[in-house]
C-alpha distance (Angstrom), angle and dihedral (degrees) to the residues before:
residue distance angle dihedral
M1 . . .
K2 3.79 . .
K3 3.80 89.3 .
I4 3.68 92.5 54.3
I5 3.86 93.7 49.1
L6 3.81 89.2 46.0
G7 3.80 91.5 50.9
I8 3.80 92.1 48.5
T9 3.86 91.7 47.9
I10 3.90 91.5 49.9
T11 3.80 91.6 47.2
L12 3.80 92.3 51.0
L13 3.80 92.0 47.2
I14 3.77 92.5 50.1
S15 3.78 93.1 48.4
T16 3.85 92.9 50.2
C17 3.79 93.1 47.0
T18 3.82 94.2 49.6
S19 3.84 97.9 46.5
K20 3.78 109.4 111.3
K21 3.78 121.6 -149.5
N22 3.70 112.9 -126.6
I23 3.82 99.9 -115.6
F24 3.74 121.6 164.7
L25 3.81 143.2 146.4
V26 3.79 123.9 -125.0
K27 3.86 121.8 -155.7
F28 3.77 123.0 -125.4
Y29 3.80 125.2 -178.6
E30 3.82 142.8 -178.6
G31 3.77 118.0 -108.8
E32 3.78 136.6 28.5
F33 3.79 100.3 -69.3
D34 3.82 135.3 34.0
E35 3.80 102.9 -118.9
I36 3.84 136.9 149.9
G37 3.80 105.7 -77.8
V38 3.78 96.4 25.7
P39 3.79 109.3 123.4
S40 3.83 109.7 -111.7
G41 3.78 139.9 164.3
Y42 3.81 140.6 173.4
L43 3.78 135.4 -103.9
N44 3.85 124.1 -162.6
S45 3.78 123.9 -123.9
E46 3.74 89.4 -88.0
G47 3.82 95.9 55.0
D48 3.80 97.6 -104.7
T49 3.84 118.4 137.4
I50 3.81 109.0 -111.6
I51 3.79 100.3 167.0
P52 3.75 111.4 25.7
I53 3.81 121.9 -130.0
G54 3.79 111.2 -87.7
K55 3.78 99.0 15.9
Y56 3.76 92.6 116.6
Y57 3.79 128.2 35.2
Y58 3.76 93.5 -126.3
C59 3.84 136.5 -1.8
Y60 3.79 113.1 -155.5
T61 3.80 105.9 -159.5
D62 3.77 128.2 58.6
T63 3.83 92.3 -147.7
I64 3.80 127.8 29.0
S65 3.79 117.6 -161.1
D66 3.83 105.0 150.9
F67 3.80 107.7 -10.4
G68 3.77 134.0 20.9
M69 3.86 135.2 177.1
V70 3.84 126.6 -145.1
I71 3.82 136.3 168.4
E72 3.74 117.9 -126.1
K73 3.78 113.9 -121.8
K74 3.83 103.8 -129.8
L75 3.85 101.7 23.9
E76 3.81 96.0 40.3
K77 3.78 88.5 -142.6
Y78 3.81 126.7 143.6
């Protein structure tokens, strides 16, 4: 009986530790089309501004979940 309870407890602990929250950023931009030079920024999944519009010269992806690329405004570096 103790082994069963211990097994259930360990299984529940592992499942709660490995659950990943669905966190991502969604791109928004000014203008009709998303092109290089058009001011853009990112919102999180709750609608809060994480990267303000115009901070970077260009943001490449429309959704960032693990990794994203941007070009800095003045240095033009990735």
